[in-house]
N, C-alpha and C positions, 0 to 999 in steps of 0.2 A: 549467538551464532546463527547465521542465516540458514534457513531450510530450503530445500528444493520444493517446487510446486508439487502438491500431492492431491490428486483428484479425490481420494477417499476422505482426507481431512477437509478438503474444500466442501464436500457434501455435508459436512457437520459444522460448518462455520455459522455461529450464531451472533458473533460480535465482530466489529471492524474497528481497528485503531490505526491512526496515522501519526507518525512521529516526524516532525519537520526539523528539529534541532535548529541550527543556524541557517539552514538552507531555506530559501523562500521568504526571508524576513521582509523583502521589499514588496511582496505580494499582498494585495488586499484580501479581505475575507472571502469575497465572491470568487476571486481567482483561486484561492486555496480550496474552496469548496468544489469548484469545477475540476481541479487537478486531482483532488482526493477521490472524487467520483470516478474519474478515468483510471486512476491507479488500481482501485478495487474492482473495476470492471475487467481488468486484465492482469490478475496477480501473477500469472506465469511469466510475464515480461519484466517484473520488478526485480531490481538488483538486490534488495535486502528484504526478504520475506520471512516471517516467523509464524509458526502456529503455536499458540499458547493454550494449554488445556484449561478449560473452565468447567464448572459443574455440569453444564448442559450440553457441552460440545467443545468447540474450539473458537478462539479469538484469532482472527487474521490480523497480524501486526505488520505494517509496512513502514520501514524507515526510508524516507525519501532521499534519493541520491542525486547528484548532479547529472548522472547518466539518465535517470528517469525523467528529469525535467527537460533535458535535451531531446529525448525521444518523444515526449509529449508535445513539446513546442514544434518539433519538425513535422508532426502529423496533424497539427491544428490548422 
């Protein structure tokens, strides 16, 4: 289940994870790396954001959606 952006948990993020599933299969590694960097730079705008508790803080997990790709492509 997706979480809302949480400034408190954001301050405790120690890991980042991006799940692409079937979205972005046509992208090369460099494109995925660039888009991943952009997604994690603005997590509040992501459509599917989760905070997963880890021993030292939180892992920010973003599952990429078509809306995210459309938003990033329109701003590039």
